C-alpha positions as CSV (number, residue, x, y, z in Angstrom):
1,X,38.4,128.7,32.4
2,X,35.5,126.8,33.9
3,X,35.5,125.2,30.3
4,X,38.5,124.6,30.1
5,X,38.7,123.2,33.3
6,X,35.9,120.7,32.4
7,X,37.7,119.7,29.4
8,X,40.6,118.9,31.5
9,X,38.5,116.5,33.8
10,X,36.4,115.0,30.8
11,X,40.1,114.0,29.3
12,X,41.2,112.5,32.4
13,X,38.3,110.7,33.7
14,X,38.2,108.7,36.8
15,X,38.2,104.8,36.2
16,X,36.6,104.2,39.3
17,X,33.4,105.7,38.4
18,X,30.5,103.5,37.6
19,X,29.5,105.4,34.2
20,X,33.3,104.9,33.2
21,X,32.6,101.1,33.7
22,X,29.4,100.9,32.0
23,X,30.7,102.7,29.0
24,X,34.0,100.9,28.7
25,X,32.0,97.7,28.5
26,X,29.6,98.5,25.8
27,X,32.4,99.4,23.3
28,X,33.5,96.5,21.0
29,X,37.4,95.6,21.0
30,X,38.9,95.9,17.6
31,X,39.4,91.8,17.7
32,X,36.0,91.0,18.0
33,X,34.9,93.1,15.1
34,X,37.3,91.6,12.9
35,X,35.9,88.1,14.2
36,X,32.7,89.0,13.5
37,X,33.1,90.2,9.8
38,X,35.1,86.8,9.2
39,X,32.4,84.9,10.4
40,X,29.8,86.8,8.2
41,X,32.0,86.4,5.3
42,X,32.2,82.8,5.9
43,X,28.9,81.8,6.4
44,X,27.8,84.0,2.9
45,X,30.7,81.9,1.2
46,X,29.0,78.7,2.4
47,X,25.8,79.7,1.5
48,X,27.0,80.4,-1.6
49,X,28.4,77.3,-2.2
50,X,25.4,75.0,-0.9
51,X,22.7,76.3,-2.5
52,X,23.4,74.7,-5.8
53,X,24.1,71.3,-4.5
54,X,20.4,71.8,-2.3
55,X,18.9,72.8,-5.1
56,X,19.6,69.7,-7.0
57,X,19.8,67.0,-4.1
58,X,16.2,68.0,-2.2
59,X,13.9,67.4,-5.7
60,X,15.5,64.1,-5.8
61,X,14.9,63.1,-2.0
62,X,11.2,64.5,-2.4
63,X,11.0,62.1,-5.9
64,X,12.6,59.1,-3.9
65,X,10.0,59.5,-0.9
66,X,7.2,59.5,-2.9
67,X,8.2,56.7,-4.5
68,X,8.5,54.7,-1.5
69,X,5.1,55.8,-0.1
70,X,3.2,54.6,-3.3
71,X,5.1,50.8,-3.2
72,X,3.7,50.9,0.8
73,X,0.7,51.6,-0.4
74,X,0.3,49.2,-3.0
75,X,1.4,46.4,-1.1
76,X,-0.6,47.5,1.9
77,X,-4.0,47.9,-0.4
78,X,-5.8,44.2,-0.6
79,X,-7.7,45.7,-3.4
80,X,-4.6,46.8,-5.7
81,X,-2.7,43.7,-4.9
82,X,-5.6,41.0,-5.6
83,X,-6.1,43.1,-8.9
84,X,-2.4,42.3,-9.5
85,X,-2.5,38.5,-8.9
86,X,-5.6,38.2,-10.3
87,X,-6.4,34.3,-10.5
88,X,-5.6,33.1,-14.3
89,X,-7.2,29.5,-15.6
90,X,-3.8,27.7,-14.7
91,X,-3.5,25.6,-11.8
92,X,-0.8,23.1,-10.8
93,X,-2.4,19.5,-9.7
94,X,-0.9,16.3,-8.6
95,X,-1.4,13.6,-11.0
96,X,-2.4,10.5,-8.7
97,X,-3.6,10.1,-5.1
98,X,-0.7,9.2,-2.6
99,X,-0.4,5.6,-1.0
100,X,-1.4,5.2,2.3
101,X,-0.7,4.5,5.1
102,X,2.3,7.3,5.3
103,X,4.9,6.3,7.9
104,X,7.5,9.1,9.4
105,X,10.6,8.3,7.8
106,X,9.0,6.5,4.8
107,X,9.2,7.8,1.2
108,X,5.9,9.5,0.0
109,X,4.7,8.0,-3.2
110,X,2.0,7.9,-5.8
111,X,-1.0,5.7,-4.9
112,X,-0.8,2.2,-6.7
113,X,1.1,-1.2,-7.1
114,X,3.9,0.4,-9.1
115,X,5.0,2.8,-6.3
116,X,6.3,5.5,-8.5
117,X,7.3,9.2,-7.6
118,X,4.5,11.9,-7.6
119,X,4.3,14.1,-10.4
120,X,3.1,17.6,-10.6
121,X,1.2,19.0,-13.9
122,X,0.4,22.3,-15.2
123,X,-2.9,22.4,-16.7
124,X,-5.7,24.8,-18.0
125,X,-9.1,25.1,-16.6
126,X,-10.7,27.6,-19.1
127,X,-12.8,25.0,-20.7
128,X,-15.3,22.4,-19.4
129,X,-12.3,20.1,-17.9
130,X,-8.5,20.2,-17.3
131,X,-6.3,20.2,-20.2
132,X,-2.4,19.8,-20.3
133,X,-0.7,23.5,-20.4
134,X,2.8,24.7,-20.8
135,X,4.5,28.0,-20.3
136,X,7.6,29.1,-23.1
137,X,9.8,29.2,-19.5
138,X,10.7,27.3,-16.6
139,X,8.1,27.5,-13.4
140,X,9.9,27.0,-9.7
141,X,7.6,25.5,-7.4
142,X,7.8,24.4,-3.8
143,X,6.3,21.7,-1.7
144,X,4.7,22.9,1.6
145,X,2.7,21.0,4.3
146,X,-0.7,21.9,5.0
147,X,-3.3,21.7,7.5
148,X,-5.5,18.6,6.7
149,X,-8.7,20.7,7.0
150,X,-7.8,23.2,4.0
151,X,-9.4,24.1,2.0
152,X,-12.9,24.2,3.0
153,X,-16.3,25.9,2.4
154,X,-16.3,28.5,-0.2
155,X,-12.3,28.0,-1.1
156,X,-13.0,24.5,-1.5
157,X,-11.8,24.7,-5.3
158,X,-10.6,28.1,-5.6
159,X,-8.6,30.1,-3.1
160,X,-6.5,32.9,-2.8
161,X,-2.5,32.5,-2.2
162,X,-3.1,34.4,1.4
163,X,-5.4,31.8,2.2
164,X,-3.1,29.4,1.2
165,X,-0.1,30.5,3.0
166,X,-2.2,30.6,6.1
167,X,-2.9,26.9,6.2
168,X,0.9,25.9,5.6
169,X,1.9,23.7,8.9
170,X,5.7,24.1,10.4
171,X,7.5,21.8,12.2
172,X,6.9,22.1,16.0
173,X,9.3,23.6,18.1
174,X,13.0,21.8,18.5
175,X,12.0,19.3,15.7
176,X,13.3,18.8,12.3
177,X,11.6,20.7,9.2
178,X,8.3,18.6,8.9
179,X,8.9,17.8,5.2
180,X,12.3,16.5,4.1
181,X,13.7,16.1,0.9
182,X,13.8,17.2,-2.6
183,X,11.2,20.0,-1.8
184,X,12.2,22.7,-4.8
185,X,12.0,21.7,-8.6
186,X,11.9,23.3,-11.8
187,X,8.9,22.7,-13.9
188,X,9.3,22.7,-17.7
189,X,6.9,21.6,-20.6
190,X,4.2,21.6,-17.9
191,X,5.5,18.6,-15.7
192,X,7.8,17.9,-13.2
193,X,8.6,14.6,-11.3
194,X,8.6,15.0,-7.2
195,X,12.2,13.4,-6.0
196,X,12.3,11.3,-2.4
197,X,10.5,13.1,0.5
198,X,9.1,12.0,3.8
199,X,7.7,13.4,6.9
200,X,9.9,13.7,10.2
201,X,6.7,14.0,12.3
202,X,3.5,12.7,12.8
203,X,0.1,14.7,12.3
204,X,-1.5,13.8,15.7
205,X,-0.5,17.2,17.2
206,X,-2.6,19.2,14.9
207,X,-6.2,20.2,15.5
208,X,-7.2,17.8,12.3
209,X,-5.1,15.3,12.7
210,X,-4.0,15.6,9.2
211,X,-1.9,16.9,6.7
212,X,-1.9,17.7,3.1
213,X,0.7,18.1,0.8
214,X,0.7,21.4,-1.4
215,X,2.7,22.5,-4.2
216,X,3.1,26.2,-5.1
217,X,4.7,28.6,-7.9
218,X,7.5,30.8,-6.4
219,X,8.9,32.0,-9.7
220,X,8.3,32.3,-13.4
221,X,11.4,32.8,-15.6
222,X,14.1,34.7,-14.0
223,X,11.6,37.3,-12.1
224,X,9.1,36.6,-9.1
225,X,6.0,35.9,-10.4
226,X,3.2,38.0,-10.9
227,X,0.8,35.7,-12.6
228,X,-1.6,33.6,-10.2
229,X,-1.3,30.1,-10.8
230,X,-3.5,28.0,-8.5
231,X,-1.4,25.6,-6.1
232,X,-1.9,22.1,-6.4
233,X,-2.9,20.1,-3.0
234,X,-3.4,16.3,-2.2
235,X,-6.0,14.7,-0.6
236,X,-5.7,14.6,3.4
237,X,-3.9,11.8,4.9
238,X,-2.8,10.8,8.3
239,X,0.9,10.3,9.2
240,X,1.6,8.0,11.5
241,X,5.0,7.2,13.7
242,X,7.3,4.9,11.8
243,X,6.5,2.6,15.0
244,X,3.2,2.0,13.5
245,X,4.7,0.5,10.4
246,X,5.4,-2.6,12.9
247,X,1.6,-3.2,12.9
248,X,1.0,-2.4,9.6
249,X,-1.7,-4.5,7.1
250,X,-0.8,-6.3,4.2
251,X,-2.6,-5.6,0.8
252,X,-3.1,-8.2,-0.3
253,X,-2.2,-10.5,2.6
254,X,0.0,-13.4,2.2
255,X,-1.1,-16.9,3.1
256,X,1.7,-17.6,5.7
257,X,1.0,-13.8,7.3
258,X,-0.1,-14.0,10.8
259,X,-4.0,-13.4,11.2
260,X,-3.5,-9.7,12.8
261,X,-2.5,-8.6,9.0
262,X,-6.3,-8.5,8.2
263,X,-8.1,-5.5,8.6
264,X,-10.3,-5.3,12.2
265,X,-8.0,-7.6,13.7
266,X,-5.1,-6.2,16.1
267,X,-2.0,-7.6,16.6
268,X,-2.2,-7.6,20.6
269,X,-6.1,-7.2,20.1
270,X,-8.8,-9.5,21.7
271,X,-10.0,-11.2,18.3
272,X,-6.2,-12.0,17.7
273,X,-6.3,-13.6,21.0
274,X,-9.3,-15.5,20.7
275,X,-8.0,-16.8,17.1
276,X,-4.5,-18.0,18.5
277,X,-6.6,-20.1,21.4
278,X,-8.3,-22.1,18.5
279,X,-5.1,-22.4,16.6
280,X,-5.9,-20.1,14.3
281,X,-2.3,-18.0,13.7
282,X,-2.5,-17.5,9.8
283,X,-4.5,-16.1,7.3
284,X,-4.5,-19.4,5.7
285,X,-5.8,-21.1,9.0
286,X,-8.3,-18.4,8.8
287,X,-9.8,-18.7,5.4
288,X,-9.7,-22.6,5.8
289,X,-11.8,-22.3,8.9
290,X,-13.8,-19.7,7.2
291,X,-14.3,-22.0,4.0
292,X,-15.5,-25.1,6.0
293,X,-17.8,-23.6,8.9
294,X,-18.2,-19.8,9.0
295,X,-20.6,-19.7,11.8
296,X,-18.0,-21.6,13.8
297,X,-15.5,-19.0,13.3
298,X,-18.0,-16.3,14.0
299,X,-18.6,-17.8,17.4
300,X,-14.7,-17.6,17.9
301,X,-14.4,-14.1,17.1
302,X,-17.6,-13.4,19.2
303,X,-20.1,-10.6,19.4
304,X,-17.5,-8.2,19.5
305,X,-16.7,-8.5,15.7
306,X,-20.0,-7.0,14.3
307,X,-21.2,-8.2,10.8
308,X,-19.8,-5.0,9.0
309,X,-16.7,-5.5,10.9
310,X,-16.8,-9.3,9.4
311,X,-17.4,-8.1,5.9
312,X,-14.7,-5.9,6.2
313,X,-12.0,-8.5,7.3
314,X,-13.5,-11.3,5.1
315,X,-13.1,-9.3,1.7
316,X,-9.6,-8.6,2.9
317,X,-8.9,-12.3,3.4
318,X,-10.3,-13.4,0.2
319,X,-7.7,-11.0,-1.4
320,X,-4.6,-13.4,-0.5
321,X,-2.9,-14.9,-3.4
322,X,-3.4,-18.6,-3.3
323,X,-0.8,-19.4,-5.6
324,X,-0.5,-23.0,-7.8
325,X,-0.1,-25.3,-4.7
326,X,-2.9,-28.1,-4.2
327,X,-3.8,-30.4,-1.4
328,X,-4.7,-34.1,-2.2
329,X,-7.1,-35.9,0.7
330,X,-7.1,-39.6,0.3
331,X,-9.9,-42.2,1.6
332,X,-10.8,-45.9,1.3
333,X,-13.0,-44.9,-1.8
334,X,-12.3,-41.4,-2.6
335,X,-9.6,-38.8,-3.9
336,X,-10.2,-34.8,-3.0
337,X,-8.2,-32.3,-4.7
338,X,-8.5,-29.3,-2.8
339,X,-7.0,-25.4,-2.8
340,X,-4.6,-24.1,0.2
341,X,-7.7,-22.6,1.8
342,X,-9.8,-25.9,1.7
343,X,-12.0,-25.3,-1.4
344,X,-13.0,-28.4,-3.1
345,X,-11.7,-28.3,-6.6
346,X,-12.6,-31.9,-7.8
347,X,-13.7,-35.2,-5.9
348,X,-13.1,-38.7,-7.2
349,X,-15.4,-41.2,-5.6
350,X,-15.6,-44.7,-6.4
351,X,-13.5,-44.5,-9.7
352,X,-16.2,-41.8,-10.8
353,X,-14.8,-38.0,-11.3
354,X,-17.3,-35.6,-10.0
355,X,-16.3,-31.8,-11.5
356,X,-17.5,-29.4,-9.1
357,X,-20.0,-27.6,-11.7
358,X,-21.9,-31.0,-12.2
359,X,-22.6,-32.0,-8.5
360,X,-25.9,-32.3,-7.1
361,X,-27.4,-31.3,-4.0
362,X,-27.3,-34.6,-2.3
363,X,-23.9,-35.1,-4.0
364,X,-22.3,-31.5,-2.4
365,X,-23.6,-32.5,1.0
366,X,-21.9,-35.8,1.1
367,X,-18.7,-34.2,-0.5
368,X,-19.0,-31.6,2.3
369,X,-18.5,-34.0,5.1
370,X,-15.4,-35.5,3.2
371,X,-14.0,-31.9,3.0
372,X,-14.6,-31.2,6.7
373,X,-12.8,-34.8,7.7
374,X,-9.9,-33.5,5.1
375,X,-9.6,-29.9,7.1
376,X,-9.5,-31.9,10.4
377,X,-6.5,-34.1,8.8
378,X,-5.0,-31.4,7.2
379,X,-1.2,-32.0,8.4
380,X,-1.6,-35.2,6.5
381,X,-2.6,-34.0,3.2
382,X,-0.5,-34.3,0.4
383,X,0.6,-31.3,-1.0
384,X,1.4,-31.3,-4.7
385,X,2.3,-28.7,-7.6
386,X,-1.4,-29.5,-10.0
387,X,-3.3,-27.1,-11.8
388,X,-6.9,-27.7,-13.0
389,X,-9.5,-25.5,-14.7
390,X,-12.2,-26.7,-12.7
391,X,-13.8,-23.6,-10.2
392,X,-13.0,-24.4,-6.7
393,X,-16.3,-25.4,-4.5
394,X,-16.7,-23.3,-1.7
395,X,-18.4,-24.9,1.0
396,X,-19.5,-21.9,2.4
397,X,-20.4,-19.6,-0.4
398,X,-20.1,-19.2,-4.0
399,X,-17.4,-21.0,-6.3
400,X,-14.2,-19.3,-6.9
401,X,-13.8,-19.2,-10.5
402,X,-10.3,-18.2,-12.4
403,X,-8.1,-19.4,-9.2
404,X,-5.9,-21.9,-11.3
405,X,-5.0,-22.0,-15.1
406,X,-6.5,-24.2,-17.4
407,X,-4.5,-27.9,-18.0
408,X,-7.5,-29.7,-18.3
409,X,-6.6,-30.6,-22.1
410,X,-3.4,-32.1,-20.9
411,X,-5.3,-34.4,-18.3
412,X,-8.1,-35.9,-20.4
413,X,-6.0,-38.3,-22.4
414,X,-4.6,-39.9,-19.6
415,X,-7.9,-40.4,-17.7
416,X,-9.6,-41.6,-21.4
417,X,-6.6,-43.9,-21.4
418,X,-7.2,-45.4,-17.8
419,X,-10.8,-45.7,-18.8
420,X,-10.4,-48.0,-22.0
421,X,-7.5,-50.2,-20.6
422,X,-9.0,-51.1,-17.1
423,X,-11.8,-53.0,-17.0
424,X,-12.4,-54.6,-13.6
425,X,-15.6,-55.9,-12.3
426,X,-15.3,-55.7,-8.7
427,X,-15.7,-52.2,-7.2
428,X,-12.9,-52.7,-4.6
429,X,-10.4,-54.5,-7.2
430,X,-11.3,-51.0,-9.5
431,X,-11.0,-48.1,-6.5
432,X,-7.7,-50.1,-6.0
433,X,-6.5,-50.2,-9.3
434,X,-7.5,-46.5,-9.8
435,X,-5.7,-45.4,-6.6
436,X,-2.7,-47.1,-8.1
437,X,-2.7,-45.8,-11.5
438,X,-3.0,-42.1,-9.8
439,X,-0.1,-43.1,-8.2
440,X,1.9,-44.0,-11.4
441,X,0.3,-41.1,-12.8
442,X,1.4,-37.7,-11.2
443,X,0.9,-35.4,-13.7
444,X,-2.6,-36.2,-13.5
445,X,-3.5,-34.3,-10.3
């Protein structure tokens, strides 16, 4: 009976008892069991489906990662990069030096009288000199601006691409590109002409105060270049503001140019003011006085112009083109033929012709005085188009040969005709007659 009673007690437990609650909480429900079973089945199926794909993708990603790492290592390794771009015997050069001075807004051209565009050449330096070279495919070339102090030291004739790029000069903040125009070219057959290029800014703001123009290869054929072709570099030069062109010297100067167009004489400088105060305003005025009386013009300029400065100024002035004009000074017993800067070409005194090459010391001294008188009365001289072959007599220096073409043979028959047909005993009558003959024969002068 006791056992039966315990059975009945166990079959109808008291739900309020604590042990009963703990037993019910640890027993899973049917729904949770089904849910767990389905989850396990899903994960098993998912892993079975992903495993083939993961086996294929993971090796590919690992291989790509190793490849990227290798590329970065090659790029960052200086030794490997230098080996890949090891210099060859090929290099670019500019065919000529630049025409200077260079002003902002003005076309950059090659030096010389022709004012032609620059050319870039490909040369081979494997021999003792440089010989023209060509490649079987086009080369793309780019122009850049370099600092004027590049190259220097050990890199004066051979530099790396990194050193070249390091000295490239960019425009100032807020400014236009420093060099404008046609900056990219395609070279074929080892030569290419540079188009119109110009600077937009002066060079005073960088340390060296000078620029260079560089030409570098950016592409060979259809692929980026891996062949090292040394860049071309011009000589260093100053770029002046275009306003400075108003103060530009002339090479060569013209007779009518203002005197400040000569070297060492500033437009608003003290030398120009001193010369102007004495009526010397043009290059012709300067050369006339320098020919007649060099010490006087040196006195006018003062001690501020040293001997070396004077040599530079006078040498520049003497490059002036004289033209074909001549000036005739007539006196009571003489006729002088002078160049536009008061150099004596020929003298006729008392009816006798004195070529400059035949003058003695005393004759030269006497004629010098006559030339000085002609200089003092320059505005009254007769200007003619006459050409003679005699070398002009420099009153203060050496004869100037080759200024005028030779037409002496055309004059000689007229002189002989006059001498043969004129027989006068009185010297004064002879002089009058000779002067009249000169007037009647203007082609003689």
